[in-house]
C-alpha positions in Angstrom: 26.4 -17.5 1.4 25.0 -17.5 -2.2 22.4 -15.2 -3.4 19.0 -16.8 -4.3 18.5 -17.7 -7.9 15.2 -15.9 -8.1 14.9 -12.5 -6.4 11.7 -11.2 -4.7 11.1 -7.4 -4.6 9.0 -5.4 -2.1 5.6 -4.1 -2.9 6.9 -0.5 -3.2 8.9 -1.6 -6.3 5.8 -3.0 -8.0 3.8 -0.8 -10.4 0.1 -1.7 -10.8 -2.8 0.1 -12.5 -5.0 -0.5 -9.6 -3.2 2.0 -7.4 -5.2 4.9 -6.2 -2.9 7.4 -7.8 -4.0 6.0 -11.2 -7.7 5.3 -10.5 -8.6 8.6 -8.8 -7.8 10.8 -11.8 -10.0 8.5 -14.0 -12.9 8.8 -11.5 -12.5 12.6 -11.3 -12.4 13.0 -15.1 -15.4 10.7 -15.6 -17.5 12.5 -12.9 -16.6 15.8 -14.5 -17.8 14.8 -18.0 -21.0 13.2 -16.6 -21.8 16.5 -14.8 -21.1 18.4 -18.1 -23.5 16.1 -20.0 -26.3 16.4 -17.4 -26.0 20.2 -17.1 -25.5 21.1 -20.8 -28.3 22.9 -22.6 -26.9 21.9 -26.0 -28.0 18.7 -27.9 -26.1 15.6 -26.9 -24.2 15.5 -30.2 -23.0 19.1 -29.8 -22.0 18.5 -26.2 -20.0 15.4 -27.1 -18.3 17.2 -30.0 -17.3 20.1 -27.6 -15.9 17.6 -25.2 -13.5 15.9 -27.6 -10.6 18.3 -27.1 -10.9 18.5 -23.3 -11.2 14.7 -23.2 -8.1 14.2 -25.3 -6.1 16.7 -23.2 -7.1 15.1 -19.9 -6.4 11.7 -21.3 -3.0 12.8 -22.4 -2.3 14.2 -18.9 -3.5 11.0 -17.3 -1.2 8.9 -19.5 1.7 11.2 -18.7 0.9 10.7 -14.9 0.8 6.9 -15.4 4.1 7.1 -17.3 5.7 9.1 -14.5 4.6 6.5 -11.9 5.9 3.7 -14.1 9.3 5.5 -14.3 9.4 6.0 -10.5 8.5 2.3 -9.9 11.0 1.1 -12.4 13.7 3.3 -10.8 12.8 1.9 -7.4 13.0 -1.7 -8.7 16.4 -1.0 -10.3 17.8 0.6 -7.1 16.5 -2.3 -5.0 18.1 -4.9 -7.2 21.4 -3.0 -7.0 21.1 -3.0 -3.2 20.4 -6.7 -3.1 23.4 -7.5 -5.4 25.6 -5.2 -3.3 24.4 -7.0 -0.1 25.3 -10.5 -1.3 28.6 -9.3 -2.8 29.6 -8.2 0.7 29.6 -9.9 4.1 26.6 -11.8 5.3 26.4 -12.0 9.1 23.7 -14.5 9.6 21.2 -16.7 7.7 18.1 -18.4 9.1 15.5 -20.7 7.6 11.9 -21.5 8.6 10.4 -24.9 8.6 7.4 -25.2 6.3 4.9 -25.7 9.1 6.2 -22.8 11.2 6.2 -20.5 8.2 2.6 -21.5 7.2 1.4 -20.8 10.8 3.2 -17.4 10.8 1.6 -16.4 7.5 -1.9 -17.4 8.5 -1.4 -15.5 11.8 -0.4 -12.3 9.9 -3.3 -12.7 7.4 -5.7 -13.0 10.3 -4.4 -9.6 11.6 -4.9 -8.0 8.2 -8.4 -9.5 7.7 -9.9 -11.4 10.7 -11.8 -14.5 9.6 -14.6 -14.2 12.2 -15.5 -10.5 11.8 -18.9 -11.2 10.2 -21.1 -8.2 10.3 -18.6 -6.2 12.3 -16.5 -5.8 9.1 -19.2 -3.5 7.7 -19.3 -1.1 10.7 -17.1 1.2 8.6 -19.7 1.2 5.9 -22.3 2.5 8.4 -20.1 5.3 9.6 -19.0 6.3 6.1 -22.6 6.3 4.8 -23.6 8.6 7.7 -20.9 11.1 6.8 -21.8 10.8 3.1 -25.4 11.4 3.9 -24.5 14.6 5.9 -22.4 16.0 3.0 -25.1 15.0 0.5 -27.8 16.8 2.6 -25.7 19.9 2.8 -25.2 19.9 -1.0 -28.9 19.3 -1.6 -29.8 22.2 0.8 -27.4 24.5 -1.1 -29.1 23.5 -4.3 -32.5 24.1 -2.9 -32.1 27.4 -1.0 -28.9 29.1 -2.3 -29.0 28.5 -6.1 -31.6 29.8 -8.5 -30.4 28.3 -11.8 -32.3 25.0 -12.4 -29.3 23.5 -14.2 -27.0 24.3 -11.3 -29.5 22.8 -8.9 -29.5 19.5 -10.8 -25.7 19.6 -10.8 -25.6 19.9 -7.0 -28.1 17.2 -6.6 -26.1 14.9 -8.9 -22.9 15.7 -7.0 -24.7 15.0 -3.7 -25.7 11.5 -5.0 -22.2 10.8 -6.2 -20.7 11.9 -2.8 -23.1 9.7 -0.9 -22.3 6.7 -3.1 -18.5 7.3 -2.9 -18.6 7.3 1.0 -20.9 4.3 1.1 -18.8 2.4 -1.4 -15.6 3.2 0.5 -17.1 1.7 3.6 -18.4 -1.4 1.8 -15.1 -2.0 0.1 -13.0 -1.8 3.3 -13.5 -5.5 4.2 -13.1 -6.5 0.6 -9.8 -4.6 0.3 -8.7 -6.1 3.6 -9.4 -9.7 2.4 -7.7 -8.9 -0.9 -4.6 -7.7 1.0 -4.6 -10.8 3.2 -4.9 -13.1 0.1 -2.2 -11.2 -1.7 0.1 -11.4 1.4 -0.6 -15.2 1.6 0.1 -15.9 -2.0 3.2 -13.8 -1.9 4.6 -15.3 1.3 3.9 -18.9 0.4 5.8 -18.8 -2.8 8.6 -20.4 -0.7 7.7 -23.2 1.7 10.8 -22.8 3.8 12.1 -19.3 3.2 15.5 -18.1 4.3 16.5 -14.7 5.8 19.9 -13.2 5.3 21.3 -10.4 7.5 24.1 -8.1 6.4 25.5 -4.9 7.9 23.4 -2.7 5.7 20.4 -4.7 4.8 18.1 -7.7 5.3 16.8 -10.0 2.5 13.8 -12.2 3.2 13.4 -14.9 0.5 9.6 -14.6 0.6 9.1 -10.9 1.4 12.1 -9.1 -0.2 14.7 -6.6 0.7 14.8 -4.1 3.6 17.6 -1.5 3.8 19.3 -0.9 7.2 21.3 2.0 5.8 19.7 4.4 8.3 19.4 2.0 11.3 18.4 3.8 14.5 17.8 0.9 16.9 17.3 -2.8 17.2 15.1 -4.5 19.8 15.5 -8.2 20.5 12.2 -9.9 21.7 13.2 -13.4 20.6 12.9 -14.9 24.1 9.3 -13.7 24.7 7.8 -13.1 21.2 10.4 -14.6 18.9 10.8 -11.3 17.1 13.5 -8.8 16.2 12.5 -5.2 15.6 14.7 -3.1 13.4 14.0 0.7 13.4 15.2 2.7 10.4 14.9 6.4 9.7 13.1 7.2 6.4 14.2 10.7 5.3 12.8 12.9 2.6 13.2 16.6 1.7 10.2 17.6 3.8 10.2 15.2 6.9 11.9 12.4 8.7 10.0 9.3 9.8 10.9 6.1 11.7 9.9 2.8 10.1 9.8 -0.5 12.0 10.9 -3.7 10.3 9.7 -6.7 12.3 11.6 -10.0 11.6 10.2 -13.2 13.0 12.8 -15.5 14.5 12.5 -19.2 13.6 12.4 -21.8 16.4 15.8 -22.7 17.7 17.4 -19.4 16.5 16.7 -17.4 19.6 20.3 -17.4 20.9 21.6 -16.5 17.4 19.1 -13.6 17.3 20.5 -12.3 20.6 24.1 -12.5 19.3 23.0 -10.8 16.0 21.3 -8.0 17.8 24.4 -7.3 20.0 26.5 -7.3 16.8 24.3 -4.7 15.2 24.4 -2.5 18.3 28.2 -2.8 18.6 29.2 -2.5 14.9 26.4 -0.3 13.5 25.2 1.7 16.4 28.4 1.8 18.5 26.5 1.0 21.7 
C-alpha cells in the first residue's frame, strides 16, 4: 500500500512560539524589569541605562532557549519522518478509510469533548476559583508589605507583585475556555484537511492520514471495543531516563470494519504480544 503523497506530523513535532516554554521566560523577564523600574530610586534614564546589559544578557539566554526548543522539535520531526518512511517501506497489515460524513461527525464529537458548545457561563467557573486563589495570595503579599517590611520601596514592590499575581490567576481562569475553544478549532482544522482519511496499520506503528504517526514500538496491550464503541485502544509504554508512563492511543473504527478490527487486534496480540 503506497505512502501518502503529503505527510502529516503530530503536534509534538511542531515548534511554535506560542508554547508556554517560550512565553513564560518573556513574562518573567518583563515583570522583573517592571519591578526594577518601579522600585528604583535613580532617575528613569539612569535606571534604563543600568538595565541595558542585564536586558541583553537575558534576551540572549532566551534566544538560546528558543533555539534549543527549535532543535528538539526539528529532531523530533526528522525522527518521525524516518519512522513513517520505515513503516511504509515494510509490511502494512491493514488499511481503513472513513466516509466523509462519518469522519465529520467524529471530528465534531471530539471537538465537543474538548470545548462543549453549550457550556455558557459554566465555562468561566474556573476563572472564579482561580481569582479566589489569586486574591488569597495577593492579600498575603499585601499583608507582608504592610506589617513585615519597613522599607517603603519594598512595600510598593510587594503590592505591585500582589496585583500581578492576582491578575495572572484571574487571567488564567478567563483564558481557559478561550484556550479550549482554540484547541477545538485547531483540532477541527487539522482533522478536516482530509475529507475521507485513511489509517494504515503496521507491526511497529500506525499512520493516520489526518492525525499523523503513532509508534507501537513499545506496545503493551490492545483493547478491541469495535463491537460496542467502534474503537481500538492501543497502549504503549513511554520511557524516559527518570520514569515510565503508559500512553493510550485510541483509534476509531469506520463503519463496516468491525470484523477487520477484531482480526487485526488478534494479530497484534499473537505477533507482537505473543498472547
